[in-house]
Biopython code that builds the backbone (N, CA, C, O; Angstrom):
import numpy as np
from Bio.PDB.StructureBuilder import StructureBuilder

atoms = [
    (1, "UNK", "N", (287.884, -10.503, -122.687)),
    (1, "UNK", "CA", (287.340, -11.607, -123.464)),
    (1, "UNK", "C", (288.154, -12.886, -123.229)),
    (1, "UNK", "O", (287.591, -13.979, -123.155)),
    (2, "UNK", "N", (289.475, -12.745, -123.114)),
    (2, "UNK", "CA", (290.336, -13.914, -122.936)),
    (2, "UNK", "C", (289.990, -14.648, -121.638)),
    (2, "UNK", "O", (289.894, -15.875, -121.631)),
    (3, "UNK", "N", (289.804, -13.914, -120.553)),
    (3, "UNK", "CA", (289.485, -14.558, -119.272)),
    (3, "UNK", "C", (288.147, -15.288, -119.329)),
    (3, "UNK", "O", (288.003, -16.380, -118.779)),
    (4, "UNK", "N", (287.177, -14.683, -119.994)),
    (4, "UNK", "CA", (285.863, -15.319, -120.114)),
    (4, "UNK", "C", (285.975, -16.615, -120.922)),
    (4, "UNK", "O", (285.380, -17.630, -120.558)),
    (5, "UNK", "N", (286.732, -16.580, -122.010)),
    (5, "UNK", "CA", (286.907, -17.780, -122.834)),
    (5, "UNK", "C", (287.682, -18.862, -122.079)),
    (5, "UNK", "O", (287.383, -20.049, -122.205)),
    (6, "UNK", "N", (288.664, -18.451, -121.305)),
    (6, "UNK", "CA", (289.419, -19.423, -120.514)),
    (6, "UNK", "C", (288.506, -20.093, -119.492)),
    (6, "UNK", "O", (288.564, -21.308, -119.304)),
    (7, "UNK", "N", (287.674, -19.310, -118.843)),
    (7, "UNK", "CA", (286.724, -19.875, -117.880)),
    (7, "UNK", "C", (285.769, -20.850, -118.570)),
    (7, "UNK", "O", (285.541, -21.954, -118.077)),
    (8, "UNK", "N", (285.217, -20.443, -119.702)),
    (8, "UNK", "CA", (284.289, -21.317, -120.438)),
    (8, "UNK", "C", (284.975, -22.599, -120.904)),
    (8, "UNK", "O", (284.334, -23.645, -121.016)),
    (9, "UNK", "N", (286.262, -22.518, -121.171)),
    (9, "UNK", "CA", (287.020, -23.687, -121.624)),
    (9, "UNK", "C", (287.255, -24.684, -120.503)),
    (9, "UNK", "O", (287.272, -25.894, -120.728)),
    (10, "UNK", "N", (287.435, -24.173, -119.302)),
    (10, "UNK", "CA", (287.772, -25.030, -118.162)),
    (10, "UNK", "C", (286.559, -25.480, -117.360)),
    (10, "UNK", "O", (286.668, -26.396, -116.545)),
    (11, "UNK", "N", (285.423, -24.861, -117.572)),
    (11, "UNK", "CA", (284.230, -25.154, -116.777)),
    (11, "UNK", "C", (283.070, -25.567, -117.676)),
    (11, "UNK", "O", (282.009, -24.942, -117.646)),
    (12, "UNK", "N", (283.259, -26.596, -118.460)),
    (12, "UNK", "CA", (282.235, -27.034, -119.403)),
    (12, "UNK", "C", (281.248, -28.007, -118.771)),
    (12, "UNK", "O", (280.171, -28.242, -119.319)),
    (13, "UNK", "N", (281.607, -28.572, -117.625)),
    (13, "UNK", "CA", (280.719, -29.524, -116.976)),
    (13, "UNK", "C", (280.873, -30.940, -117.506)),
    (13, "UNK", "O", (280.000, -31.780, -117.291)),
    (14, "UNK", "N", (281.953, -31.208, -118.182)),
    (14, "UNK", "CA", (282.249, -32.504, -118.788)),
    (14, "UNK", "C", (283.757, -32.651, -118.594)),
    (14, "UNK", "O", (284.536, -32.046, -119.332)),
    (15, "UNK", "N", (284.173, -33.443, -117.617)),
    (15, "UNK", "CA", (285.566, -33.462, -117.170)),
    (15, "UNK", "C", (286.564, -33.598, -118.313)),
    (15, "UNK", "O", (287.555, -32.870, -118.361)),
    (16, "UNK", "N", (286.312, -34.514, -119.220)),
    (16, "UNK", "CA", (287.249, -34.712, -120.326)),
    (16, "UNK", "C", (287.393, -33.439, -121.153)),
    (16, "UNK", "O", (288.494, -33.071, -121.564)),
    (17, "UNK", "N", (286.266, -32.775, -121.389)),
    (17, "UNK", "CA", (286.303, -31.533, -122.165)),
    (17, "UNK", "C", (286.982, -30.419, -121.368)),
    (17, "UNK", "O", (287.738, -29.626, -121.930)),
    (18, "UNK", "N", (286.714, -30.356, -120.064)),
    (18, "UNK", "CA", (287.376, -29.354, -119.223)),
    (18, "UNK", "C", (288.888, -29.472, -119.361)),
    (18, "UNK", "O", (289.590, -28.469, -119.491)),
    (19, "UNK", "N", (289.381, -30.702, -119.332)),
    (19, "UNK", "CA", (290.825, -30.922, -119.404)),
    (19, "UNK", "C", (291.376, -30.643, -120.798)),
    (19, "UNK", "O", (292.343, -29.896, -120.947)),
    (20, "UNK", "N", (290.772, -31.234, -121.807)),
    (20, "UNK", "CA", (291.296, -31.093, -123.166)),
    (20, "UNK", "C", (291.190, -29.661, -123.684)),
    (20, "UNK", "O", (292.165, -29.096, -124.179)),
    (21, "UNK", "N", (290.014, -29.089, -123.567)),
    (21, "UNK", "CA", (289.802, -27.736, -124.089)),
    (21, "UNK", "C", (290.487, -26.710, -123.184)),
    (21, "UNK", "O", (291.052, -25.729, -123.667)),
    (22, "UNK", "N", (290.434, -26.940, -121.873)),
    (22, "UNK", "CA", (291.058, -26.011, -120.935)),
    (22, "UNK", "C", (292.563, -25.915, -121.107)),
    (22, "UNK", "O", (293.125, -24.822, -121.050)),
    (23, "UNK", "N", (293.218, -27.043, -121.316)),
    (23, "UNK", "CA", (294.673, -27.023, -121.529)),
    (23, "UNK", "C", (295.029, -26.281, -122.813)),
    (23, "UNK", "O", (295.968, -25.486, -122.849)),
    (24, "UNK", "N", (294.273, -26.552, -123.850)),
    (24, "UNK", "CA", (294.501, -25.857, -125.115)),
    (24, "UNK", "C", (294.317, -24.355, -124.928)),
    (24, "UNK", "O", (295.146, -23.563, -125.376)),
    (25, "UNK", "N", (293.237, -23.970, -124.271)),
    (25, "UNK", "CA", (292.932, -22.552, -124.087)),
    (25, "UNK", "C", (294.005, -21.854, -123.253)),
    (25, "UNK", "O", (294.420, -20.743, -123.581)),
    (26, "UNK", "N", (294.450, -22.494, -122.192)),
    (26, "UNK", "CA", (295.469, -21.881, -121.336)),
    (26, "UNK", "C", (296.760, -21.624, -122.114)),
    (26, "UNK", "O", (297.434, -20.616, -121.904)),
    (27, "UNK", "N", (297.087, -22.536, -122.998)),
    (27, "UNK", "CA", (298.318, -22.404, -123.785)),
    (27, "UNK", "C", (298.156, -21.423, -124.940)),
    (27, "UNK", "O", (299.068, -20.650, -125.231)),
    (28, "UNK", "N", (297.011, -21.449, -125.592)),
    (28, "UNK", "CA", (296.867, -20.757, -126.873)),
    (28, "UNK", "C", (296.154, -19.402, -126.815)),
    (28, "UNK", "O", (296.458, -18.519, -127.617)),
    (29, "UNK", "N", (295.215, -19.222, -125.885)),
    (29, "UNK", "CA", (294.423, -17.986, -125.859)),
    (29, "UNK", "C", (295.253, -16.701, -125.811)),
    (29, "UNK", "O", (294.925, -15.754, -126.526)),
    (30, "UNK", "N", (296.310, -16.627, -125.005)),
    (30, "UNK", "CA", (297.050, -15.360, -124.937)),
    (30, "UNK", "C", (297.642, -14.898, -126.273)),
    (30, "UNK", "O", (297.877, -13.705, -126.463)),
    (31, "UNK", "N", (297.881, -15.823, -127.192)),
    (31, "UNK", "CA", (298.458, -15.444, -128.484)),
    (31, "UNK", "C", (297.417, -15.253, -129.583)),
    (31, "UNK", "O", (297.765, -14.840, -130.690)),
    (32, "UNK", "N", (296.152, -15.543, -129.301)),
    (32, "UNK", "CA", (295.131, -15.469, -130.347)),
    (32, "UNK", "C", (294.816, -14.028, -130.736)),
    (32, "UNK", "O", (294.812, -13.118, -129.906)),
    (33, "UNK", "N", (294.556, -13.859, -132.017)),
    (33, "UNK", "CA", (294.099, -12.572, -132.530)),
    (33, "UNK", "C", (292.603, -12.435, -132.249)),
    (33, "UNK", "O", (291.953, -13.399, -131.845)),
    (34, "UNK", "N", (292.070, -11.262, -132.458)),
    (34, "UNK", "CA", (290.635, -11.039, -132.231)),
    (34, "UNK", "C", (289.763, -11.986, -133.070)),
    (34, "UNK", "O", (288.826, -12.574, -132.531)),
    (35, "UNK", "N", (290.044, -12.150, -134.372)),
    (35, "UNK", "CA", (289.231, -13.101, -135.149)),
    (35, "UNK", "C", (289.346, -14.541, -134.636)),
    (35, "UNK", "O", (288.370, -15.291, -134.668)),
    (36, "UNK", "N", (290.524, -14.921, -134.171)),
    (36, "UNK", "CA", (290.691, -16.267, -133.618)),
    (36, "UNK", "C", (289.901, -16.428, -132.322)),
    (36, "UNK", "O", (289.335, -17.491, -132.065)),
    (37, "UNK", "N", (289.862, -15.380, -131.510)),
    (37, "UNK", "CA", (289.078, -15.428, -130.271)),
    (37, "UNK", "C", (287.593, -15.590, -130.578)),
    (37, "UNK", "O", (286.891, -16.345, -129.904)),
    (38, "UNK", "N", (287.126, -14.887, -131.583)),
    (38, "UNK", "CA", (285.719, -15.013, -131.989)),
    (38, "UNK", "C", (285.452, -16.428, -132.498)),
    (38, "UNK", "O", (284.423, -17.023, -132.180)),
    (39, "UNK", "N", (286.374, -16.960, -133.283)),
    (39, "UNK", "CA", (286.221, -18.323, -133.803)),
    (39, "UNK", "C", (286.232, -19.338, -132.660)),
    (39, "UNK", "O", (285.470, -20.305, -132.683)),
    (40, "UNK", "N", (287.088, -19.124, -131.667)),
    (40, "UNK", "CA", (287.145, -20.036, -130.522)),
    (40, "UNK", "C", (285.858, -19.952, -129.707)),
    (40, "UNK", "O", (285.372, -20.962, -129.198)),
    (41, "UNK", "N", (285.316, -18.763, -129.586)),
    (41, "UNK", "CA", (284.039, -18.596, -128.892)),
    (41, "UNK", "C", (282.942, -19.399, -129.588)),
    (41, "UNK", "O", (282.082, -19.985, -128.931)),
    (42, "UNK", "N", (282.976, -19.421, -130.904)),
    (42, "UNK", "CA", (282.011, -20.211, -131.675)),
    (42, "UNK", "C", (282.179, -21.699, -131.377)),
    (42, "UNK", "O", (281.196, -22.433, -131.280)),
    (43, "UNK", "N", (283.414, -22.134, -131.235)),
    (43, "UNK", "CA", (283.672, -23.536, -130.876)),
    (43, "UNK", "C", (283.072, -23.833, -129.504)),
    (43, "UNK", "O", (282.431, -24.867, -129.311)),
    (44, "UNK", "N", (283.280, -22.932, -128.561)),
    (44, "UNK", "CA", (282.778, -23.148, -127.205)),
    (44, "UNK", "C", (281.252, -23.112, -127.130)),
    (44, "UNK", "O", (280.670, -23.603, -126.163)),
    (45, "UNK", "N", (280.608, -22.541, -128.130)),
    (45, "UNK", "CA", (279.143, -22.506, -128.165)),
    (45, "UNK", "C", (278.536, -23.861, -128.524)),
    (45, "UNK", "O", (277.328, -24.052, -128.384)),
    (46, "UNK", "N", (279.349, -24.792, -128.979)),
    (46, "UNK", "CA", (278.845, -26.108, -129.390)),
    (46, "UNK", "C", (278.511, -26.954, -128.161)),
    (46, "UNK", "O", (279.081, -26.766, -127.086)),
    (47, "UNK", "N", (277.594, -27.873, -128.339)),
    (47, "UNK", "CA", (277.213, -28.783, -127.256)),
    (47, "UNK", "C", (278.348, -29.765, -126.973)),
    (47, "UNK", "O", (279.010, -30.239, -127.896)),
    (48, "UNK", "N", (278.568, -30.067, -125.704)),
    (48, "UNK", "CA", (279.661, -30.958, -125.302)),
    (48, "UNK", "C", (279.665, -32.310, -126.012)),
    (48, "UNK", "O", (280.709, -32.711, -126.526)),
    (49, "UNK", "N", (278.543, -33.028, -126.063)),
    (49, "UNK", "CA", (278.607, -34.352, -126.705)),
    (49, "UNK", "C", (279.038, -34.274, -128.172)),
    (49, "UNK", "O", (279.830, -35.094, -128.638)),
    (50, "UNK", "N", (278.516, -33.292, -128.887)),
    (50, "UNK", "CA", (278.894, -33.134, -130.296)),
    (50, "UNK", "C", (280.367, -32.764, -130.413)),
    (50, "UNK", "O", (281.110, -33.372, -131.182)),
    (51, "UNK", "N", (280.774, -31.775, -129.652)),
    (51, "UNK", "CA", (282.154, -31.308, -129.726)),
    (51, "UNK", "C", (283.129, -32.423, -129.356)),
    (51, "UNK", "O", (284.166, -32.578, -130.002)),
    (52, "UNK", "N", (282.809, -33.191, -128.331)),
    (52, "UNK", "CA", (283.683, -34.288, -127.920)),
    (52, "UNK", "C", (283.824, -35.317, -129.044)),
    (52, "UNK", "O", (284.929, -35.773, -129.337)),
    (53, "UNK", "N", (282.721, -35.673, -129.658)),
    (53, "UNK", "CA", (282.776, -36.653, -130.753)),
    (53, "UNK", "C", (283.557, -36.108, -131.943)),
    (53, "UNK", "O", (284.298, -36.849, -132.590)),
    (54, "UNK", "N", (283.398, -34.832, -132.234)),
    (54, "UNK", "CA", (284.135, -34.233, -133.349)),
    (54, "UNK", "C", (285.627, -34.182, -133.054)),
    (54, "UNK", "O", (286.449, -34.491, -133.917)),
    (55, "UNK", "N", (285.972, -33.793, -131.839)),
    (55, "UNK", "CA", (287.387, -33.651, -131.485)),
    (55, "UNK", "C", (288.103, -34.991, -131.402)),
    (55, "UNK", "O", (289.290, -35.084, -131.713)),
    (56, "UNK", "N", (287.389, -36.026, -130.984)),
    (56, "UNK", "CA", (288.009, -37.343, -130.840)),
    (56, "UNK", "C", (287.890, -38.191, -132.100)),
    (56, "UNK", "O", (288.386, -39.317, -132.135)),
    (57, "UNK", "N", (287.244, -37.669, -133.125)),
    (57, "UNK", "CA", (287.154, -38.376, -134.396)),
    (57, "UNK", "C", (286.052, -39.407, -134.473)),
    (57, "UNK", "O", (286.012, -40.194, -135.419)),
    (58, "UNK", "N", (285.153, -39.423, -133.500)),
    (58, "UNK", "CA", (284.056, -40.384, -133.536)),
    (58, "UNK", "C", (283.018, -40.019, -134.588)),
    (58, "UNK", "O", (282.352, -40.894, -135.141)),
    (59, "UNK", "N", (282.885, -38.742, -134.860)),
    (59, "UNK", "CA", (281.960, -38.256, -135.889)),
    (59, "UNK", "C", (282.629, -37.130, -136.658)),
    (59, "UNK", "O", (283.519, -36.449, -136.149)),
    (60, "UNK", "N", (282.186, -36.951, -137.880)),
    (60, "UNK", "CA", (282.677, -35.827, -138.679)),
    (60, "UNK", "C", (282.062, -34.537, -138.141)),
    (60, "UNK", "O", (280.876, -34.508, -137.810)),
    (61, "UNK", "N", (282.852, -33.483, -138.051)),
    (61, "UNK", "CA", (282.309, -32.219, -137.546)),
    (61, "UNK", "C", (281.343, -31.582, -138.540)),
    (61, "UNK", "O", (281.319, -31.924, -139.722)),
    (62, "UNK", "N", (280.562, -30.660, -138.033)),
    (62, "UNK", "CA", (279.649, -29.914, -138.898)),
    (62, "UNK", "C", (280.473, -29.114, -139.910)),
    (62, "UNK", "O", (281.668, -28.893, -139.719)),
    (63, "UNK", "N", (279.827, -28.695, -140.967)),
    (63, "UNK", "CA", (280.521, -27.904, -141.991)),
    (63, "UNK", "C", (281.097, -26.620, -141.404)),
    (63, "UNK", "O", (282.210, -26.217, -141.743)),
    (64, "UNK", "N", (280.332, -25.982, -140.521)),
    (64, "UNK", "CA", (280.799, -24.732, -139.911)),
    (64, "UNK", "C", (282.072, -24.966, -139.101)),
    (64, "UNK", "O", (282.997, -24.156, -139.153)),
    (65, "UNK", "N", (282.122, -26.055, -138.361)),
    (65, "UNK", "CA", (283.318, -26.341, -137.567)),
    (65, "UNK", "C", (284.483, -26.748, -138.462)),
    (65, "UNK", "O", (285.633, -26.413, -138.181)),
    (66, "UNK", "N", (284.190, -27.457, -139.521)),
    (66, "UNK", "CA", (285.252, -27.887, -140.434)),
    (66, "UNK", "C", (285.941, -26.687, -141.085)),
    (66, "UNK", "O", (287.112, -26.765, -141.457)),
    (67, "UNK", "N", (285.219, -25.592, -141.218)),
    (67, "UNK", "CA", (285.784, -24.373, -141.811)),
    (67, "UNK", "C", (286.449, -23.475, -140.771)),
    (67, "UNK", "O", (287.092, -22.489, -141.132)),
    (68, "UNK", "N", (286.306, -23.798, -139.500)),
    (68, "UNK", "CA", (286.819, -22.976, -138.402)),
    (68, "UNK", "C", (288.263, -23.398, -138.095)),
    (68, "UNK", "O", (288.497, -24.492, -137.583)),
    (69, "UNK", "N", (289.216, -22.535, -138.407)),
    (69, "UNK", "CA", (290.627, -22.881, -138.216)),
    (69, "UNK", "C", (290.989, -23.100, -136.751)),
    (69, "UNK", "O", (291.856, -23.918, -136.443)),
    (70, "UNK", "N", (290.341, -22.387, -135.858)),
    (70, "UNK", "CA", (290.614, -22.577, -134.434)),
    (70, "UNK", "C", (290.120, -23.946, -133.981)),
    (70, "UNK", "O", (290.773, -24.602, -133.170)),
    (71, "UNK", "N", (288.978, -24.378, -134.496)),
    (71, "UNK", "CA", (288.500, -25.736, -134.206)),
    (71, "UNK", "C", (289.512, -26.763, -134.707)),
    (71, "UNK", "O", (289.825, -27.725, -134.005)),
    (72, "UNK", "N", (290.016, -26.560, -135.910)),
    (72, "UNK", "CA", (290.989, -27.503, -136.470)),
    (72, "UNK", "C", (292.234, -27.586, -135.590)),
    (72, "UNK", "O", (292.780, -28.668, -135.373)),
    (73, "UNK", "N", (292.675, -26.443, -135.090)),
    (73, "UNK", "CA", (293.850, -26.424, -134.213)),
    (73, "UNK", "C", (293.554, -27.153, -132.901)),
    (73, "UNK", "O", (294.391, -27.905, -132.400)),
    (74, "UNK", "N", (292.372, -26.929, -132.353)),
    (74, "UNK", "CA", (291.968, -27.627, -131.131)),
    (74, "UNK", "C", (291.880, -29.131, -131.378)),
    (74, "UNK", "O", (292.318, -29.923, -130.544)),
    (75, "UNK", "N", (291.325, -29.521, -132.505)),
    (75, "UNK", "CA", (291.218, -30.951, -132.828)),
    (75, "UNK", "C", (292.603, -31.584, -132.940)),
    (75, "UNK", "O", (292.806, -32.709, -132.484)),
    (76, "UNK", "N", (293.547, -30.878, -133.536)),
    (76, "UNK", "CA", (294.919, -31.390, -133.619)),
    (76, "UNK", "C", (295.507, -31.573, -132.220)),
    (76, "UNK", "O", (296.196, -32.557, -131.951)),
    (77, "UNK", "N", (295.229, -30.614, -131.334)),
    (77, "UNK", "CA", (295.695, -30.711, -129.945)),
    (77, "UNK", "C", (295.106, -31.954, -129.273)),
    (77, "UNK", "O", (295.824, -32.713, -128.622)),
    (78, "UNK", "N", (293.810, -32.155, -129.432)),
    (78, "UNK", "CA", (293.143, -33.301, -128.806)),
    (78, "UNK", "C", (293.688, -34.606, -129.379)),
    (78, "UNK", "O", (293.962, -35.545, -128.631)),
    (79, "UNK", "N", (293.845, -34.669, -130.681)),
    (79, "UNK", "CA", (294.373, -35.885, -131.300)),
    (79, "UNK", "C", (295.792, -36.179, -130.808)),
    (79, "UNK", "O", (296.144, -37.339, -130.590)),
    (80, "UNK", "N", (296.597, -35.145, -130.634)),
    (80, "UNK", "CA", (297.955, -35.333, -130.117)),
    (80, "UNK", "C", (297.921, -35.835, -128.676)),
    (80, "UNK", "O", (298.723, -36.688, -128.296)),
    (81, "UNK", "N", (296.999, -35.312, -127.877)),
    (81, "UNK", "CA", (296.867, -35.771, -126.494)),
    (81, "UNK", "C", (296.437, -37.240, -126.447)),
    (81, "UNK", "O", (296.954, -38.020, -125.648)),
    (82, "UNK", "N", (295.499, -37.602, -127.299)),
    (82, "UNK", "CA", (295.057, -38.999, -127.346)),
    (82, "UNK", "C", (296.195, -39.918, -127.770)),
    (82, "UNK", "O", (296.384, -40.988, -127.191)),
    (83, "UNK", "N", (296.946, -39.502, -128.774)),
    (83, "UNK", "CA", (298.059, -40.326, -129.255)),
    (83, "UNK", "C", (299.134, -40.482, -128.184)),
    (83, "UNK", "O", (299.752, -41.540, -128.069)),
    (84, "UNK", "N", (299.355, -39.434, -127.404)),
    (84, "UNK", "CA", (300.412, -39.466, -126.392)),
    (84, "UNK", "C", (300.013, -40.219, -125.127)),
    (84, "UNK", "O", (300.869, -40.784, -124.447)),
    (85, "UNK", "N", (298.720, -40.230, -124.809)),
    (85, "UNK", "CA", (298.316, -40.736, -123.502)),
    (85, "UNK", "C", (297.364, -41.933, -123.525)),
    (85, "UNK", "O", (297.026, -42.460, -122.465)),
    (86, "UNK", "N", (296.933, -42.365, -124.684)),
    (86, "UNK", "CA", (295.976, -43.475, -124.758)),
    (86, "UNK", "C", (296.538, -44.614, -125.593)),
    (86, "UNK", "O", (297.155, -44.401, -126.637)),
    (87, "UNK", "N", (296.313, -45.811, -125.113)),
    (87, "UNK", "CA", (296.680, -46.977, -125.914)),
    (87, "UNK", "C", (295.772, -47.020, -127.139)),
    (87, "UNK", "O", (294.599, -46.661, -127.043)),
    (88, "UNK", "N", (296.284, -47.448, -128.276)),
    (88, "UNK", "CA", (295.466, -47.467, -129.493)),
    (88, "UNK", "C", (294.160, -48.254, -129.345)),
    (88, "UNK", "O", (293.149, -47.890, -129.945)),
    (89, "UNK", "N", (294.175, -49.322, -128.554)),
    (89, "UNK", "CA", (292.950, -50.102, -128.399)),
    (89, "UNK", "C", (291.963, -49.458, -127.422)),
    (89, "UNK", "O", (290.867, -49.978, -127.214)),
    (90, "UNK", "N", (292.348, -48.331, -126.825)),
    (90, "UNK", "CA", (291.454, -47.630, -125.904)),
    (90, "UNK", "C", (290.745, -46.457, -126.570)),
    (90, "UNK", "O", (290.001, -45.728, -125.914)),
    (91, "UNK", "N", (290.968, -46.273, -127.851)),
    (91, "UNK", "CA", (290.315, -45.180, -128.572)),
    (91, "UNK", "C", (289.433, -45.753, -129.671)),
    (91, "UNK", "O", (289.530, -46.929, -130.022)),
    (92, "UNK", "N", (288.585, -44.911, -130.198)),
    (92, "UNK", "CA", (287.660, -45.376, -131.228)),
    (92, "UNK", "C", (288.349, -45.447, -132.581)),
    (92, "UNK", "O", (289.363, -44.795, -132.827)),
    (93, "UNK", "N", (287.774, -46.246, -133.429)),
    (93, "UNK", "CA", (288.177, -46.265, -134.825)),
    (93, "UNK", "C", (287.613, -44.983, -135.432)),
    (93, "UNK", "O", (286.452, -44.659, -135.183)),
    (94, "UNK", "N", (288.392, -44.245, -136.218)),
    (94, "UNK", "CA", (287.858, -43.000, -136.779)),
    (94, "UNK", "C", (286.503, -43.201, -137.450)),
    (94, "UNK", "O", (286.317, -44.106, -138.263)),
    (95, "UNK", "N", (285.574, -42.338, -137.088)),
    (95, "UNK", "CA", (284.239, -42.399, -137.656)),
    (95, "UNK", "C", (283.282, -43.314, -136.925)),
    (95, "UNK", "O", (282.114, -43.415, -137.301)),
    (96, "UNK", "N", (283.761, -43.991, -135.875)),
    (96, "UNK", "CA", (282.889, -44.887, -135.115)),
    (96, "UNK", "C", (282.923, -44.503, -133.641)),
    (96, "UNK", "O", (283.976, -44.134, -133.122)),
    (97, "UNK", "N", (281.785, -44.584, -132.966)),
    (97, "UNK", "CA", (281.759, -44.234, -131.539)),
    (97, "UNK", "C", (282.453, -45.293, -130.696)),
    (97, "UNK", "O", (282.569, -46.455, -131.085)),
    (98, "UNK", "N", (282.910, -44.853, -129.532)),
    (98, "UNK", "CA", (283.459, -45.803, -128.577)),
    (98, "UNK", "C", (282.322, -46.633, -128.037)),
    (98, "UNK", "O", (281.245, -46.109, -127.754)),
    (99, "UNK", "N", (282.550, -47.918, -127.891)),
    (99, "UNK", "CA", (281.539, -48.806, -127.324)),
    (99, "UNK", "C", (282.033, -49.208, -125.950)),
    (99, "UNK", "O", (283.125, -49.756, -125.801)),
    (100, "UNK", "N", (281.228, -48.935, -124.962)),
    (100, "UNK", "CA", (281.586, -49.308, -123.597)),
    (100, "UNK", "C", (280.814, -50.561, -123.224)),
    (100, "UNK", "O", (279.584, -50.567, -123.206)),
    (101, "UNK", "N", (281.546, -51.610, -122.930)),
    (101, "UNK", "CA", (280.898, -52.821, -122.465)),
    (101, "UNK", "C", (280.131, -53.536, -123.554)),
    (101, "UNK", "O", (280.646, -53.767, -124.648)),
    (102, "UNK", "N", (278.932, -53.872, -123.253)),
    (102, "UNK", "CA", (278.098, -54.699, -124.108)),
    (102, "UNK", "C", (277.643, -53.943, -125.336)),
    (102, "UNK", "O", (277.209, -52.795, -125.240)),
    (103, "UNK", "N", (277.741, -54.577, -126.481)),
    (103, "UNK", "CA", (277.276, -53.978, -127.729)),
    (103, "UNK", "C", (276.036, -54.737, -128.182)),
    (103, "UNK", "O", (276.147, -55.818, -128.760)),
    (104, "UNK", "N", (274.867, -54.184, -127.927)),
    (104, "UNK", "CA", (273.614, -54.850, -128.264)),
    (104, "UNK", "C", (273.440, -55.074, -129.760)),
    (104, "UNK", "O", (272.676, -55.948, -130.170)),
    (105, "UNK", "N", (274.130, -54.308, -130.565)),
    (105, "UNK", "CA", (273.996, -54.452, -132.015)),
    (105, "UNK", "C", (274.798, -55.624, -132.557)),
    (105, "UNK", "O", (274.644, -55.996, -133.720)),
    (106, "UNK", "N", (275.648, -56.205, -131.731)),
    (106, "UNK", "CA", (276.541, -57.262, -132.191)),
    (106, "UNK", "C", (276.169, -58.622, -131.594)),
    (106, "UNK", "O", (276.969, -59.556, -131.639)),
    (107, "UNK", "N", (274.977, -58.736, -131.044)),
    (107, "UNK", "CA", (274.576, -59.964, -130.367)),
    (107, "UNK", "C", (273.222, -60.414, -130.902)),
    (107, "UNK", "O", (272.311, -59.608, -131.092)),
    (108, "UNK", "N", (273.113, -61.701, -131.137)),
    (108, "UNK", "CA", (271.827, -62.244, -131.580)),
    (108, "UNK", "C", (270.824, -62.149, -130.434)),
    (108, "UNK", "O", (271.200, -62.324, -129.275)),
    (109, "UNK", "N", (269.574, -61.879, -130.734)),
    (109, "UNK", "CA", (268.579, -61.800, -129.665)),
    (109, "UNK", "C", (268.428, -63.144, -128.956)),
    (109, "UNK", "O", (268.519, -64.206, -129.572)),
    (110, "UNK", "N", (268.201, -63.069, -127.667)),
    (110, "UNK", "CA", (268.014, -64.283, -126.878)),
    (110, "UNK", "C", (266.677, -64.222, -126.168)),
    (110, "UNK", "O", (266.057, -63.165, -126.047)),
    (111, "UNK", "N", (266.257, -65.369, -125.708)),
    (111, "UNK", "CA", (265.012, -65.455, -124.956)),
    (111, "UNK", "C", (265.230, -64.845, -123.573)),
    (111, "UNK", "O", (266.251, -65.099, -122.935)),
    (112, "UNK", "N", (264.287, -64.054, -123.118)),
    (112, "UNK", "CA", (264.377, -63.453, -121.789)),
    (112, "UNK", "C", (264.252, -64.545, -120.735)),
    (112, "UNK", "O", (263.438, -65.455, -120.891)),
    (113, "UNK", "N", (265.047, -64.474, -119.657)),
    (113, "UNK", "CA", (264.954, -65.492, -118.609)),
    (113, "UNK", "C", (263.606, -65.416, -117.894)),
    (113, "UNK", "O", (263.030, -64.341, -117.722)),
    (114, "UNK", "N", (263.131, -66.566, -117.493)),
    (114, "UNK", "CA", (261.879, -66.655, -116.746)),
    (114, "UNK", "C", (262.176, -66.494, -115.255)),
    (114, "UNK", "O", (263.316, -66.668, -114.823)),
    (115, "UNK", "N", (261.168, -66.170, -114.489)),
    (115, "UNK", "CA", (261.330, -66.003, -113.047)),
    (115, "UNK", "C", (261.923, -67.269, -112.441)),
    (115, "UNK", "O", (261.424, -68.368, -112.686)),
    (116, "UNK", "N", (262.974, -67.122, -111.660)),
    (116, "UNK", "CA", (263.617, -68.243, -110.996)),
    (116, "UNK", "C", (264.623, -68.984, -111.855)),
    (116, "UNK", "O", (265.326, -69.860, -111.352)),
    (117, "UNK", "N", (264.711, -68.662, -113.128)),
    (117, "UNK", "CA", (265.637, -69.333, -114.035)),
    (117, "UNK", "C", (267.037, -68.737, -113.875)),
    (117, "UNK", "O", (267.190, -67.518, -113.808)),
    (118, "UNK", "N", (268.051, -69.592, -113.814)),
    (118, "UNK", "CA", (269.426, -69.130, -113.708)),
    (118, "UNK", "C", (269.934, -68.721, -115.080)),
    (118, "UNK", "O", (269.656, -69.373, -116.086)),
    (119, "UNK", "N", (270.671, -67.647, -115.098)),
    (119, "UNK", "CA", (271.251, -67.152, -116.348)),
    (119, "UNK", "C", (272.737, -67.442, -116.318)),
    (119, "UNK", "O", (273.427, -67.078, -115.365)),
    (120, "UNK", "N", (273.234, -68.098, -117.357)),
    (120, "UNK", "CA", (274.664, -68.425, -117.378)),
    (120, "UNK", "C", (275.436, -67.424, -118.178)),
    (120, "UNK", "O", (276.655, -67.542, -118.304)),
]
sb = StructureBuilder()
sb.init_structure("model")
sb.init_model(0)
sb.init_chain("A")
sb.init_seg("    ")
for serial, (resi, resn, name, xyz) in enumerate(atoms, 1):
    if name == "N":
        sb.init_residue(resn, " ", resi, " ")
    sb.init_atom(name, np.array(xyz, "f"), 0.0, 1.0, " ", f" {name:<3s}", serial, name[0])
structure = sb.get_structure()
């Protein structure tokens, strides 16, 4: 079971998750008890976008994950990695998603440019 969970942790198809979850799994899986392994398997069953947002603090986790002690331990690991390796202005404000580039919600609507019109 440990090898299968380690593989699932490192091969999620989402590079950031592969690194964050895979490092945690490599360090922690060998010491986990059977109930912890089952709980970790439940964490790995979650969809990547949801799990990433929960682990990075962009969204509150589901009630089931909030009650999962292995998830809490993984979240602490991820938060420690972010604190150690990311500048504070490169992470999201807790409870808010990261905004990459243009934020359409923060700009007044403008008139669409006409054909041949230069946009400044």
